[in-house]
C-alpha positions in Angstrom: 35.8 -43.9 21.4 36.0 -41.4 19.2 39.5 -40.0 21.1 41.0 -43.2 22.1 40.8 -43.8 18.2 41.7 -41.1 17.4 45.1 -41.9 19.3 45.3 -45.7 18.7 45.8 -44.4 14.7 48.0 -41.2 15.2 50.3 -44.3 17.1 49.6 -46.9 13.8 50.9 -44.2 11.6 53.7 -43.4 14.0 54.6 -46.8 14.3 54.9 -47.5 10.9 56.9 -44.2 9.4 54.2 -42.4 8.0 53.9 -39.3 9.8 57.2 -38.2 10.8 58.1 -35.0 13.1 59.4 -33.0 10.6 58.2 -31.3 7.3 56.8 -32.3 5.0 55.7 -34.4 8.1 53.7 -37.0 5.6 56.2 -39.4 4.4 54.6 -40.0 1.0 55.0 -36.2 0.3 59.0 -37.0 -0.2 58.0 -38.0 -3.2 55.6 -36.0 -5.5 54.8 -39.4 -7.3 53.1 -41.1 -4.5 50.8 -37.8 -4.0 48.1 -39.1 -5.6 48.1 -42.3 -4.3 48.1 -40.5 -0.6 44.9 -38.8 -1.3 43.1 -41.3 -3.1 43.8 -43.6 0.5 42.5 -40.5 2.2 40.0 -39.9 0.8 38.7 -43.8 0.0 39.7 -45.1 3.7 39.8 -42.7 5.3 36.5 -41.3 5.0 35.0 -44.7 5.3 36.5 -45.0 9.0 35.4 -41.9 10.3 31.9 -42.0 8.6 31.7 -45.8 10.6 33.3 -44.6 13.7 30.9 -41.5 14.1 27.9 -43.8 12.7 28.2 -46.2 15.3 28.9 -43.1 18.0 25.7 -42.1 17.5 23.7 -45.7 17.4 25.7 -46.6 20.9 24.6 -43.0 22.1 21.3 -43.3 20.8 21.1 -46.9 22.5 22.2 -45.6 26.0 19.3 -42.8 25.8 17.0 -45.6 25.2 17.7 -48.3 27.4 16.9 -46.3 30.4 14.3 -45.3 29.5 12.4 -48.6 28.9 13.2 -50.3 32.1 16.7 -51.7 31.1 19.6 -50.7 33.5 22.8 -51.7 35.0 23.1 -54.2 37.8 
């Protein structure tokens, strides 16, 4: 789940032209005036997305270990 999200997000950034294969790699860094906006978005949206995905993964791993012990199995 984590790697799927990483790959999908990378594809989305490339698709929208936010990441390019030549330096400086992030298009927001081409104009120095855009750098604070980019860093703010990374700090707010990026961190919150990472936290939510990681917490979801932790809950799913916990459920996957608890449910078989209680007699809930597949099939």
